[in-house]
C-alpha positions in Angstrom: 28.6 -6.2 -19.9 31.3 -3.9 -18.4 29.3 -0.9 -19.8 26.2 -2.3 -18.1 28.0 -2.6 -14.8 29.2 1.0 -15.1 25.7 2.2 -15.9 24.4 0.4 -12.9 27.1 1.7 -10.5 26.4 5.2 -11.8 22.7 4.7 -11.3 23.1 3.4 -7.7 25.3 6.4 -6.8 22.8 8.8 -8.3 19.9 7.2 -6.4 21.8 7.4 -3.1 21.1 3.9 -2.0 21.1 3.6 1.8 19.3 0.8 3.5 20.6 1.3 7.1 18.4 4.1 8.3 15.2 3.6 6.4 12.1 2.6 8.3 10.8 -0.6 6.7 7.1 0.0 7.1 7.1 3.7 6.6 5.6 5.6 3.7 8.0 8.5 4.3 11.6 9.1 3.4 14.3 9.0 6.2 13.4 12.5 7.3 9.9 11.4 8.2 8.5 14.5 6.4 8.6 13.8 2.7 5.9 11.3 1.7 6.7 8.6 -0.9 4.1 9.4 -3.5 5.0 6.8 -6.1 7.3 3.8 -6.5 8.9 2.5 -9.7 10.6 -0.9 -9.6 13.0 -2.6 -12.0 14.8 -5.9 -12.1 18.6 -5.6 -11.8 19.7 -8.3 -14.4 22.8 -7.5 -16.4 22.4 -8.9 -19.9 22.2 -7.5 -23.4 18.5 -6.7 -23.1 19.1 -5.0 -19.8 21.7 -2.7 -21.3 19.2 -1.5 -23.9 16.5 -1.0 -21.2 19.0 0.8 -19.0 19.5 3.5 -21.7 15.7 4.1 -21.8 15.7 4.0 -18.0 18.3 6.7 -17.6 16.8 8.9 -20.3 13.4 8.7 -18.7 14.6 9.7 -15.3 16.9 12.3 -16.7 13.9 13.8 -18.5 11.9 13.8 -15.4 14.6 15.6 -13.4 15.3 18.1 -16.1 11.7 19.1 -16.5 10.9 18.9 -12.8 14.0 19.6 -10.9 12.1 19.6 -7.6 10.9 16.0 -8.0 12.8 13.8 -5.5 14.1 10.4 -6.3 15.6 7.8 -3.9 16.6 4.3 -4.8 16.7 1.1 -2.8 17.2 -2.6 -3.4 15.1 -5.4 -2.1 16.6 -7.8 0.5 17.5 -10.3 -2.2 19.2 -7.6 -4.3 17.3 -8.5 -7.5 14.7 -5.8 -7.5 15.5 -2.1 -7.3 13.0 0.5 -6.2 12.9 4.2 -7.2 10.8 6.2 -4.7 9.4 9.5 -5.9 8.3 12.5 -3.8 6.4 15.4 -5.3 7.3 18.6 -3.4 5.0 21.6 -2.9 5.9 23.5 -6.1 5.3 20.5 -8.3 2.0 19.8 -6.6 0.6 23.3 -7.0 1.8 23.6 -10.6 -0.1 20.5 -11.7 -3.0 21.1 -9.4 -3.7 24.2 -11.5 -3.1 22.2 -14.7 -5.6 19.5 -13.6 -8.1 22.0 -12.3 -8.2 20.3 -8.9 -10.7 21.8 -6.4 -9.4 22.7 -3.0 -11.2 24.0 0.2 -11.6 27.7 0.7 -14.1 27.7 3.6 -15.9 25.2 5.8 -19.4 24.4 4.5 -22.0 26.1 6.7 -25.1 24.9 4.8 -27.3 22.9 7.3 -27.2 19.1 6.8 -30.3 17.1 5.9 -33.1 16.8 8.3 -32.7 13.6 10.4 -34.7 10.6 9.4 -37.1 9.5 12.2 -36.2 5.9 11.2 -32.5 6.5 12.0 -32.8 4.9 15.4 -34.1 1.7 13.8 -31.3 1.7 11.3 -28.6 2.3 13.9 -27.3 -1.3 13.8 -26.5 -0.8 10.1 -24.6 2.4 10.6 -20.8 2.9 10.9 -19.1 5.4 13.2 -19.4 9.0 12.1 -15.6 9.3 11.9 -15.5 6.4 9.4 -18.5 7.7 7.3 -17.2 11.3 7.2 -13.5 11.2 7.6 -13.0 15.0 6.9 -15.2 18.1 7.2 -17.2 19.4 4.2 -15.8 22.5 2.6 -16.7 25.1 -0.1 -14.2 24.5 -2.8 -12.7 26.3 -5.8 -10.2 25.3 -8.5 -6.6 25.8 -7.4 -4.6 28.8 -8.6 -1.0 29.5 -7.7 -1.7 33.2 -7.6 -4.4 32.8 -4.9 -2.7 30.5 -2.4 -3.6 32.7 0.6 -7.3 32.2 -0.3 -7.2 28.4 0.4 -7.3 26.7 3.8 -3.6 25.7 3.7 -2.8 24.7 7.3 0.0 22.3 6.4 1.6 22.0 3.0 2.5 18.4 3.5 -1.1 17.3 4.2 -3.1 19.9 2.1 -3.3 17.6 -0.9 -4.6 14.1 0.0 -2.4 11.1 -0.8 -4.9 10.1 -3.6 -4.6 13.5 -5.2 -0.8 13.4 -4.9 -0.5 10.0 -6.6 -2.9 11.2 -9.3 -0.6 14.2 -10.0 2.6 12.1 -10.1 0.9 9.5 -12.4 -0.1 12.4 -14.7 3.6 13.5 -14.9 4.9 9.9 -15.4 2.5 9.1 -18.2 3.5 12.2 -20.2 7.3 12.3 -19.7 9.2 11.9 -23.0 12.5 10.0 -23.1 13.5 9.7 -26.8 12.4 9.0 -30.3 12.0 5.9 -32.4 11.5 6.0 -36.2 10.6 9.7 -36.0 8.0 9.2 -33.3 8.3 10.4 -29.7 8.7 7.8 -27.0 7.2 8.8 -23.7 5.2 7.6 -20.8 5.7 5.1 -18.0 3.2 2.7 -19.6 5.5 2.1 -22.6 8.4 1.4 -20.3 6.2 -1.0 -18.3 5.2 -2.8 -21.5 8.7 -3.3 -22.8 10.0 -4.5 -19.4 12.2 -1.5 -18.5 10.3 -1.1 -15.3 8.5 -4.0 -13.7 5.9 -2.0 -11.8 4.7 1.6 -11.0 2.4 2.1 -8.1 1.4 4.4 -5.2 1.8 2.9 -1.7 -0.8 1.7 0.7 -0.6 3.7 3.9 -0.2 0.7 6.2 -0.7 -3.0 6.6 -4.4 -3.9 6.4 -4.4 -6.1 9.6 -2.7 -3.6 11.9 -2.1 0.1 12.3 1.3 1.6 11.4 3.7 2.7 14.1 4.2 6.1 12.4 2.0 8.7 14.1 1.7 10.7 10.8 0.0 7.8 9.1 -3.8 8.0 8.8 -4.2 4.2 8.8 -7.1 4.5 6.3 -6.3 1.1 4.8 -6.7 -0.6 8.2 -9.9 1.3 8.8 -11.3 0.2 5.4 -10.4 -3.4 6.1 -11.9 -3.5 9.6 -15.1 -1.6 8.8 -15.7 -2.5 5.2 -13.8 -5.3 3.7 -14.6 -8.1 6.1 -17.5 -10.3 5.3 -18.9 -10.2 8.8 -19.7 -6.5 8.1 -22.0 -7.4 5.2 -25.0 -5.8 6.9 -23.3 -2.5 7.4 -23.4 0.5 5.2 -20.4 1.4 3.0 -18.0 4.2 4.0 -18.3 5.9 0.6 -16.5 9.1 1.7 -13.5 7.2 3.0 -13.4 5.0 -0.1 -13.5 8.1 -2.3 -10.7 9.7 -0.2 -8.5 6.7 -0.3 -9.1 5.3 -3.8 -10.5 8.3 -5.7 -13.9 9.2 -7.1 -13.9 6.6 -9.9 -13.8 3.6 -7.5 -16.0 5.4 -5.1 -18.8 5.9 -7.6 -18.6 2.2 -8.6 -19.1 1.0 -5.0 -21.9 3.6 -4.5 -23.6 2.2 -7.6 -23.1 -1.4 -6.6 -24.4 -0.7 -3.1 -27.5 1.1 -4.4 -28.2 -1.7 -7.0 -28.0 -4.2 -4.2 -30.4 -2.2 -2.0 -32.9 -2.0 -4.8 -32.5 -5.7 -5.5 -33.9 -6.4 -2.0 -37.4 -5.2 -3.1 -37.3 -7.3 -6.3 -36.0 -10.3 -4.5 -38.9 -10.1 -1.9 -41.6 -9.8 -4.6 -39.9 -12.6 -6.7 -39.8 -14.9 -3.6 -43.6 -14.2 -3.0 -44.4 -15.1 -6.6 -42.3 -18.3 -6.3 -44.1 -19.2 -3.0 -47.4 -18.6 -4.7 -46.5 -21.1 -7.3 -45.3 -23.6 -4.6 -48.5 -23.3 -2.5 -50.8 -23.6 -5.6 -48.9 -26.5 -7.1 -51.6 -29.0 -5.9 -54.3 -26.9 -7.5 -52.8 -26.9 -11.0 -55.3 -28.8 -13.1 -52.8 -29.3 -16.0 -50.3 -31.3 -13.9 -53.2 -33.1 -12.2 -54.4 -34.4 -15.6 -50.9 -35.2 -16.7 -50.2 -37.2 -13.5 -53.7 -38.9 -13.5 -53.3 -42.6 -14.6 -56.7 -42.4 -16.2 -55.7 -39.4 -18.4 -51.9 -39.0 -18.6 -51.4 -42.7 -18.2 -53.7 -43.5 -21.1 -52.4 -40.8 -23.4 -49.9 -42.2 -25.8 -47.4 -39.6 -27.1 -45.6 -39.8 -30.5 -41.9 -40.7 -30.4 -39.4 -38.0 -29.5 -37.0 -39.0 -32.2 -37.0 -40.9 -35.5 -36.8 -44.7 -35.7 -35.0 -45.4 -32.4 -37.4 -43.8 -29.9 -40.6 -45.6 -28.8 -44.1 -44.4 -28.0 -44.4 -43.1 -24.4 -47.1 -42.2 -21.9 -47.8 -38.6 -21.0 -47.7 -39.3 -17.2 -43.9 -39.9 -17.4 -43.5 -36.1 -17.4 -45.6 -35.8 -14.2 -42.8 -34.4 -12.0 -41.5 -31.9 -14.6 -45.1 -30.6 -15.2 -45.6 -30.0 -11.4 -42.3 -28.2 -11.1 -43.0 -26.0 -14.2 -46.0 -24.6 -12.3 -43.6 -23.0 -9.9 -42.6 -20.6 -12.6 -45.5 -20.7 -15.1 -48.5 -19.3 -13.2 -50.5 -16.1 -13.0 -47.8 -14.6 -10.7 -45.4 -14.7 -13.7 -47.4 -12.1 -15.5 -47.5 -9.8 -12.4 -43.8 -10.2 -11.8 -42.9 -9.4 -15.4 -44.9 -6.2 -15.2 -43.5 -5.4 -11.7 -39.9 -5.8 -12.9 -40.6 -3.5 -15.9 -41.5 -0.8 -13.4 -38.8 -1.7 -10.9 -36.0 -1.3 -13.4 -37.3 2.3 -14.1 -37.4 3.1 -10.4 -33.9 1.8 -10.0 -32.5 3.9 -12.9 -34.3 7.0 -11.9 -33.5 6.8 -8.2 -29.9 6.1 -9.1 -29.7 9.3 -11.1 -30.9 11.1 -7.9 -28.3 9.3 -5.8 -25.6 10.1 -8.3 -26.6 13.8 -8.3 -26.3 13.9 -4.5 -22.8 12.3 -4.7 -21.7 14.8 -7.4 -22.6 17.6 -5.0 -21.0 15.9 -1.9 -17.8 15.0 -3.8 -17.3 18.4 -5.6 -18.0 17.0 -9.0 -20.8 19.4 -10.0 -18.6 21.4 -12.3 -16.6 18.4 -13.4 -17.3 18.0 -17.1 -16.4 15.4 -19.5 -14.9 18.1 -21.7 -12.1 18.4 -19.2 -11.1 14.8 -19.8 -11.6 15.1 -23.5 -9.0 17.9 -23.6 -6.5 15.5 -22.1 -5.1 13.4 -24.9 -3.9 9.8 -24.3 -0.1 9.6 -24.3 -0.4 6.8 -26.8 -2.4 9.0 -29.2 0.2 11.8 -28.9 3.1 9.4 -29.5 1.6 7.6 -32.6 0.1 10.6 -34.4 2.8 12.6 -36.0 0.5 15.0 -38.0 -0.9 18.1 -36.2 -3.8 20.5 -36.6 -5.3 23.3 -34.6 -7.8 22.3 -31.9 -10.9 24.5 -32.4 -11.5 24.6 -28.6 -8.0 25.3 -27.3 -6.7 27.0 -30.5 -3.5 25.0 -30.0 -1.7 22.7 -32.4 -2.2 19.0 -31.4 -1.7 15.6 -33.0 -4.5 14.1 -35.0 -5.1 10.8 -36.9 -6.0 11.3 -40.6 -9.5 10.3 -41.7 -8.1 7.7 -44.1 -6.2 6.0 -41.3 -9.2 6.1 -39.1 -11.4 4.5 -41.8 -9.0 1.6 -42.3 -8.6 1.0 -38.6 -12.4 1.0 -38.1 -12.9 -1.4 -41.0 -10.4 -3.8 -39.5 -11.9 -3.4 -36.0 -15.5 -3.9 -37.3 -14.6 -6.9 -39.3 -12.9 -8.5 -36.3 -15.8 -7.8 -34.0 -18.2 -9.2 -36.6 -16.1 -12.3 -37.0 -16.1 -13.0 -33.3 -19.8 -12.4 -33.0 -20.3 -14.9 -35.9 -18.1 -17.3 -34.0 -20.4 -17.1 -31.0 -23.4 -17.8 -33.2 -21.6 -20.7 -34.8 -20.8 -22.1 -31.3 -24.5 -21.7 -30.3 -25.5 -23.6 -33.5 -23.0 -26.3 -32.5 -24.7 -26.6 -29.1 -28.1 -26.8 -30.8 -26.8 -29.6 -33.0 -25.5 -31.3 -29.8 -28.9 -31.0 -28.3 -30.5 -32.5 -31.4 -27.9 -35.3 -31.7 -28.0 -36.5 -28.1 -31.7 -36.0 -27.6 -32.5 -39.3 -29.4 -29.7 -41.0 -27.4 -31.1 -39.8 -24.0 -34.7 -40.7 -25.1 -33.6 -44.2 -26.1 -31.4 -44.7 -23.0 -34.1 -43.6 -20.5 -36.7 -45.8 -22.0 -34.6 -48.9 -22.1 -32.4 -48.6 -19.0 -34.0 -50.1 -15.8 -31.4 -48.3 -13.5 -32.9 -44.9 -14.4 -36.4 -45.9 -13.5 -36.3 -44.3 -10.0 -35.5 -40.9 -11.4 -37.2 -41.2 -14.8 -40.1 -39.2 -13.6 -37.9 -36.2 -12.8 -35.1 -36.6 -15.3 -36.9 -36.5 -18.7 -35.0 -36.6 -22.0 -35.8 -33.0 -22.5 -34.4 -32.0 -19.1 -31.3 -34.2 -19.4 -30.5 -32.7 -22.8 -31.2 -29.2 -21.5 -28.9 -29.6 -18.4 -26.0 -31.1 -20.3 -26.3 -28.6 -23.1 -26.4 -25.7 -20.6 -23.2 -26.9 -19.0 -21.5 -27.3 -22.3 -22.7 -23.9 -23.3 -21.3 -22.4 -20.1 -17.9 -23.9 -20.8 -17.9 -22.5 -24.3 -18.9 -19.0 -23.0 -16.0 -19.0 -20.6 -13.4 -20.0 -23.2 -14.7 -17.5 -25.8 -14.7 -14.8 -23.1 -11.0 -15.5 -22.3 -10.0 -15.2 -25.9 -12.1 -12.2 -26.9 -11.0 -10.0 -24.0 -7.5 -9.9 -25.4 -8.8 -9.4 -28.9 -11.0 -6.5 -27.8 -8.2 -4.7 -26.1 -5.9 -5.3 -29.1 -8.3 -3.9 -31.7 -9.2 -0.9 -29.4 -5.5 -0.1 -29.1 -5.2 -0.4 -32.8 -7.9 2.2 -33.3 -5.8 4.7 -31.3 -8.7 6.5 -29.5 -8.0 10.2 -28.8 -8.9 10.4 -25.1 -9.1 8.0 -22.2 -12.9 8.4 -22.3 -13.1 7.4 -25.9 -10.9 4.4 -25.2 -13.1 3.2 -22.4 -16.3 3.8 -24.3 -15.1 1.9 -27.4 -13.8 -1.0 -25.4 -17.0 -1.1 -23.3 -19.2 -1.3 -26.4 -17.1 -4.0 -28.0 -17.0 -6.1 -24.9 -20.6 -5.6 -24.0 -21.8 -6.5 -27.6 -19.7 -9.7 -27.4 -20.8 -10.6 -23.9 -24.4 -9.9 -24.7 -24.4 -12.3 -27.6 -22.2 -14.8 -25.7 -24.2 -15.0 -22.5 -27.8 -14.5 -23.8 -27.9 -16.3 -27.2 -28.6 -19.7 -25.6 -31.4 -18.2 -23.5 -32.9 -16.5 -26.5 -32.8 -19.8 -28.4 -34.7 -21.7 -25.6 -37.1 -18.8 -25.0 -38.1 -17.9 -28.6 -37.0 -20.7 -31.0 -37.0 -24.1 -29.3 -40.3 -26.0 -30.0 -41.6 -23.3 -32.3 -40.5 -24.8 -35.6 -41.0 -28.5 -35.0 -43.6 -29.4 -37.6 -45.8 -32.4 -36.9 -45.5 -36.2 -37.1 -45.0 -37.2 -40.6 -43.8 -33.7 -41.6 -41.1 -32.8 -39.1 -38.7 -30.0 -39.8 -34.9 -30.8 -39.8 -31.8 -28.7 -39.2 -29.4 -29.2 -42.1 -31.9 -31.8 -43.3 -30.4 -34.2 -40.8 -31.3 -33.5 -37.2 -35.0 -33.2 -36.1 -35.8 -30.0 -34.3 -36.4 -30.2 -30.6 -39.9 -30.3 -29.0 -40.9 -28.6 -25.8 -42.0 -30.6 -22.8 -45.8 -31.1 -22.8 -45.9 -28.7 -19.8 -44.1 -26.0 -21.9 -40.5 -24.8 -22.5 -40.5 -22.4 -19.5 -38.9 -24.9 -17.2 -36.1 -25.5 -19.7 -35.5 -21.7 -19.9 -35.4 -21.6 -16.1 -32.8 -24.4 -16.1 -30.7 -22.7 -18.7 -30.8 -19.4 -16.9 -30.0 -20.9 -13.5 -27.0 -22.8 -14.8 -25.5 -19.9 -16.8 -26.2 -17.2 -14.2 -25.2 -19.2 -11.1 -22.1 -20.7 -12.9 -21.0 -17.2 -13.9 -21.3 -15.8 -10.4 -19.5 -18.7 -8.8 -16.7 -18.7 -11.4 -16.5 -14.9 -11.1 -16.0 -15.0 -7.3 -13.4 -17.7 -7.7 -11.5 -15.6 -10.2 -11.8 -12.4 -8.1 -10.9 -13.8 -4.7 -9.1 -17.1 -4.8 -6.9 -16.6 -7.8 -5.3 -13.2 -6.5 -4.9 -14.8 -3.0 -3.0 -17.8 -4.4 -0.9 -15.5 -6.7 0.0 -13.3 -3.7 0.7 -16.3 -1.5 3.1 -17.7 -4.1 4.8 -14.4 -4.6 5.4 -13.8 -0.9 6.7 -17.3 -0.2 10.4 -16.1 -0.2 9.6 -12.9 1.7 8.2 -14.9 4.6 11.7 -16.3 5.2 12.9 -12.8 6.1 12.1 -11.0 9.4 9.1 -8.8 9.2 11.1 -5.7 10.0 13.1 -6.2 6.8 10.0 -6.5 4.6 9.5 -3.0 3.5 6.3 -1.2 2.6 7.2 -0.9 -1.1 8.3 -4.6 -1.2 5.0 -5.7 0.4 3.0 -3.7 -2.1 5.2 -4.8 -5.0 4.3 -8.5 -4.2 0.6 -7.7 -4.5 -1.5 -8.0 -7.7 -2.0 -5.1 -10.1 -5.4 -3.4 -10.3 -5.1 -2.4 -13.9 -6.7 0.5 -15.7 -9.5 -1.9 -16.8 -10.0 -3.3 -13.3 -13.3 -1.4 -12.8 -14.4 -2.1 -16.4 -14.6 -5.9 -15.6 -16.5 -5.2 -12.4 -19.1 -3.1 -14.2 -19.3 -5.6 -17.0 -19.9 -8.5 -14.6 -22.8 -6.6 -12.9 -24.4 -5.3 -16.1 -24.5 -8.9 -17.5 -26.1 -10.0 -14.2 -28.5 -7.1 -14.6 -29.5 -8.5 -18.0 -30.2 -11.9 -16.5 -32.6 -10.5 -13.9 -34.4 -8.2 -16.3 -34.4 -9.8 -19.8 -35.6 -13.2 -18.7 -37.0 -12.6 -15.2 -40.5 -13.8 -16.2 -39.1 -17.3 -16.5 -37.3 -17.3 -13.1 -38.7 -15.1 -10.3 -35.9 -16.2 -8.0 -33.2 -14.6 -10.2 -33.3 -11.3 -8.2 -32.8 -13.3 -5.0 -29.8 -15.1 -6.4 -28.4 -11.7 -7.6 -29.0 -10.2 -4.2 -27.1 -12.9 -2.4 -24.3 -12.7 -5.0 -24.1 -8.9 -4.7 -23.9 -9.0 -0.9 -20.9 -11.3 -1.3 -19.6 -9.3 -4.3 -19.3 -6.0 -2.4 -17.2 -7.7 0.3 -15.2 -9.7 -2.1 -14.4 -6.6 -4.2 -13.6 -4.5 -1.1 -11.5 -7.3 0.4 -9.4 -7.9 -2.8 -8.9 -4.2 -3.4 -7.8 -3.6 0.2 -5.7 -6.7 0.8 -4.8 -8.4 -2.5 -4.1 -5.5 -4.9 -1.7 -2.6 -5.0 -3.2 0.8 -4.4 -4.8 2.0 -7.7 -4.0 5.4 -9.0 -6.8 7.8 -8.1 -9.0 8.9 -10.9 -12.0 11.2 -11.2 -15.5 10.3 -12.5 -18.8 11.9 -11.9 -21.0 9.1 -13.2 -20.9 5.4 -14.2 -20.4 6.7 -17.8 -21.5 4.7 -20.8 -22.9 2.0 -18.6 -25.9 4.2 -17.8 -26.9 4.2 -21.5 -26.4 0.4 -21.7 -28.6 -0.1 -18.6 -31.3 2.2 -20.1 -31.2 0.1 -23.4 -31.5 -3.2 -21.5 -34.4 -1.8 -19.4 -36.4 -1.1 -22.6 -35.4 -4.4 -24.2 -36.5 -6.3 -21.0 -40.1 -5.2 -21.5 -40.2 -6.7 -25.0 -38.4 -9.9 -24.0 -40.6 -10.6 -21.0 -43.8 -9.9 -23.0 -42.6 -12.4 -25.6 -41.7 -15.0 -22.9 -45.1 -14.7 -21.2 -46.8 -14.9 -24.6 -44.8 -17.5 -26.5 -42.7 -19.5 -24.0 -45.1 -19.9 -21.1 -48.5 -21.7 -21.4 -50.4 -18.8 -19.9 -52.1 -17.4 -23.0 -53.2 -20.9 -24.4 -54.7 -21.6 -20.9 -56.5 -18.3 -20.8 -57.9 -18.8 -24.3 -59.1 -22.3 -23.3 -60.6 -20.9 -20.1 -62.7 -18.2 -21.7 -63.5 -19.6 -25.1 -63.2 -23.4 -25.3 -63.9 -24.8 -21.8 -67.1 -26.9 -21.6 -67.1 -27.6 -17.9 -68.5 -24.7 -15.9 -67.6 -26.3 -12.5 -64.0 -26.9 -13.4 -63.1 -24.6 -16.4 -59.5 -25.9 -16.8 -60.4 -29.6 -16.9 -59.8 -31.1 -20.3 -57.1 -28.6 -21.2 -54.4 -31.1 -21.7 -56.5 -33.2 -24.0 -57.5 -30.0 -25.9 -53.8 -29.0 -26.3 -52.7 -32.3 -27.8 -53.5 -33.2 -31.4 -54.1 -36.7 -32.8 -51.9 -38.5 -35.4 -52.6 -41.7 -37.1 -49.6 -44.0 -36.8 -50.2 -45.6 -40.2 -49.5 -42.1 -41.7 -45.8 -42.2 -40.5 -43.3 -42.2 -43.3 -40.5 -44.8 -43.1 -38.0 -42.1 -42.0 -40.0 -41.3 -38.8 -41.7 -44.5 -38.0 -40.4 -46.3 -34.9 -38.9 -49.7 -35.4 -41.0 -51.2 -32.6 -44.7 -51.0 -31.7 -45.2 -53.9 -29.3 -48.6 -52.7 -28.0 -49.9 -52.0 -31.6 -51.0 -48.4 -30.9 -53.1 -46.9 -33.6 -52.9 -43.2 -32.8 -50.4 -41.0 -30.8 -50.7 -37.5 -29.5 -48.4 -34.5 -30.1 -48.4 -30.9 -28.8 -50.1 -28.7 -31.3 -53.5 -27.4 -32.5 -54.2 -29.4 -35.7 -57.2 -31.2 -37.2 -57.4 -35.0 -36.6 -56.7 -37.5 -39.4 -60.4 -38.1 -40.1 -61.1 -34.4 -40.8 -61.2 -33.0 -44.3 -58.4 -30.5 -43.4 -56.4 -33.2 -41.7 -53.2 -32.0 -39.9 -53.8 -28.3 -40.8 -54.0 -25.7 -38.0 -57.3 -25.3 -36.3 -59.1 -22.1 -35.6 -58.0 -22.4 -32.0 -54.4 -22.1 -33.1 -55.1 -18.8 -34.8 -57.2 -17.5 -31.9 -54.3 -18.3 -29.5 -51.8 -16.6 -31.9 -54.0 -13.5 -32.1 -54.3 -13.5 -28.3 -50.5 -13.7 -27.9 -49.9 -10.8 -30.3 -52.6 -8.7 -28.6 -51.1 -9.5 -25.2 -47.6 -8.4 -26.3 -48.9 -5.1 -27.7 -51.1 -4.4 -24.6 -48.4 -5.4 -22.1 -45.6 -3.4 -23.8 -47.8 -0.3 -24.1 -49.0 -0.4 -20.5 -45.5 -1.0 -19.1 -43.9 1.6 -21.3 -46.6 4.2 -20.4 -46.1 3.5 -16.7 -42.3 3.6 -17.1 -42.2 6.9 -18.9 -44.7 8.4 -16.5 -42.6 7.3 -13.5 -39.5 8.6 -15.1 -41.2 12.0 -15.8 -42.5 12.2 -12.2 -39.1 11.6 -10.6 -36.7 14.5 -11.1 -33.1 13.5 -11.8 -31.7 16.0 -9.2 -33.4 16.3 -5.8 -34.8 19.7 -5.0 -32.6 20.1 -1.9 -29.5 19.3 -3.9 -30.4 21.9 -6.5 -30.8 24.5 -3.8 -27.5 23.5 -2.1 -25.6 23.7 -5.5 -27.0 27.2 -6.1 -26.2 28.3 -2.6 -22.7 27.0 -2.7 -22.0 28.6 -6.1 -23.2 31.9 -4.7 -21.2 31.7 -1.6 -18.1 30.6 -3.5 -18.4 33.4 -6.0 -18.9 35.8 -3.1 -15.7 34.6 -1.3 -13.7 34.8 -4.5 -15.0 38.3 -5.4 -14.3 39.6 -1.9 -10.8 38.2 -2.1 -10.3 40.0 -5.4 -11.7 43.2 -3.9 -9.3 43.0 -1.0 -6.4 42.5 -3.2 -7.4 45.5 -5.3 -7.7 47.6 -2.2 -4.2 46.5 -1.1 -2.8 47.4 -4.5 -4.5 50.8 -4.5 -3.1 51.5 -1.0 0.3 50.6 -2.2 0.0 53.0 -5.1 -0.1 50.3 -7.9 -0.9 52.2 -11.0 -2.1 49.1 -12.8 -5.0 48.7 -10.3 -7.3 51.4 -11.7 -10.5 52.7 -10.3 -12.2 50.9 -13.3 -11.0 47.5 -12.1 -12.3 48.3 -8.6 -15.7 49.2 -9.8 -15.9 46.1 -12.1 -15.1 43.9 -9.2 -17.8 45.4 -7.0 -20.2 45.0 -9.9 -19.5 41.3 -10.1 -20.2 41.0 -6.4 -23.5 42.7 -6.8 -24.3 40.5 -9.8 -23.5 37.3 -7.8 -25.8 38.5 -4.9 -28.6 39.1 -7.4 -28.2 35.6 -8.9 
């Protein structure tokens, strides 16, 4: 304990703790010039564990100071004395050294390329616009990768502001994640992440520049956080455009590209939502014209049609008109507009993806990401990879020795990882089967209860046994989904860490594929069951099919299974969105309120900027990953099953309008400032979206063919109708087969038949009991099946042809952007070559023998070549 106290006293003296002259809400050191680029915090708790951590703590900072003698440290305690803060400033020499290492682009000349021609509709869109200073916080420049040898080439007006705060914190984070501090079992220990994981440090974060609700008193502060809150993060600004350039400047390109994608996706949803609403209204206004529901509700038809029992023994015979209300509501989603909307969404998703590529290309140009290649990231190994891989081999690209993981170790890790993923996917399938068993088990109970309970008579027309089973099973399924998600997220991260991916990109891509595969099966399996399996393998009275030879398979409602798919989709989709917003907004707010409860007892002027940020939540490295995952799962709901629920895009649009403001609000007010990171695209998510777009065409074709009643109705209309004046009359009678009650085996026969019914009806196309081929499928069944298969083939080919034609017609990069990229490259090369030429001339004038006439001629030749290009 005494040694621990001596260590702590030594550390406090070395960190020069002085709380008297420090401005509490400043992001600068006492001199008001040096910016605090990063803050490390640790808990001052003298115990045996702390003494071990203190050794790592001292070694880490000693290593930082020995490698980077210019890096500035200053320590300070919180007001309660329990938490100590180490504030780090990166001086000019450190910044320019690592700017060259990270290939950071910096301005060399103001951009003189004319801006886009003004849109004549801009005056109409003025209410949606933000002030120009907010939309474009800094001028546009020609840029070039930084080089220490060419400093006079760049527009360096002030060294303290030349690198933006986001670039500065990115550089410092790069240093911190790669700083070694010892060895353990022959392996190097390095990186701030390891020290955070073992509790040596409690947090590491860059500072917000001010409080979000008011501007800072410091005139040197840009107050960008305040501007973002006032113009972007408040819900009352939901109708305004997003200040993407300011988001990129404050948070970095990776977060900027996410909000650009989310905003573009929301804009495109507006068109899909309008068309979906029109299709829904068409179903609403034509509800009274639906001949099928009229016949079901007619006392002379539906009231006289006796249906076979819904379950064995306990259930009674029932009349068809008891499903009158559900048949009317099913017409809202099962009508001719369903087919049109399914085809429209197949084309819409292509337009969305193609136009996003164009928007992304424009952002790449505007944000200086044109030359940013993934190879640059792939050359940067993960610190965890370097620490855990002791063997080395030569990199064929850099020709340098670097760590590598032997192929045998990789194979073992991949086998364990694959087995784990397979186990969890199997667990999801098992849980889905359990929900199906629940549906089968309680179906009989609901059927018996609703037939025998008088209190349910007022709602018995709306709440059928099928619907009651579907609603409760959907709610149960949603709870299981949330529980499995909670567990699997941690498993997915653990097995991805175990694989030891080589680069950050590999790590994100592997984790993304694992999580998406799991979420895909978890969220969509129940919808796939209702859409493609429920009611398809029922059998017929007297020869029903059973699951595990015990539970009789479910039947669809006489009006079809589409209304049940709609119910399932609505509950899971809406429940996920509501739960997601609660998790994203309310939970962080409660955590921050709880964390600040003691701080509020102190005067505001004693609550420092680093303490305020320390009490906020951490926006981890996987923060954006979960945001993308949430939106891609939603994208699946509005594309894969949209034929069953035209209002899905409208629900998604309303959610996304809220989602943009919730994400911006929590990022600006509830989370510490994330470390800036570069990204020139949405990464592997683009490929996932492309795959879902193709799959959606297939699923919607199958939904229209096999889940809705459209094809059977069309076959009846054109081939079997006998009434020319009203072609759809008689369809219900035609779609119901006849069963002779005396043919019931004891296992299926109801206990009671008080009205002595002789026959009952069931939904299928089979011959009657007096036919020589009794209870076998009729020719109409095979005609309908052939029509369904033909429809699937025709619809898929038509939509795919249109999709690929549209994709071919729309170039990925706009023509004006291509021209600007070429123009900027030419002008940048010209500026660089002119600079090299001037330097050579100076060296020749000074008599530098190394600057030969040959170099001079070569430089002029390069200039001529760039002009020609």
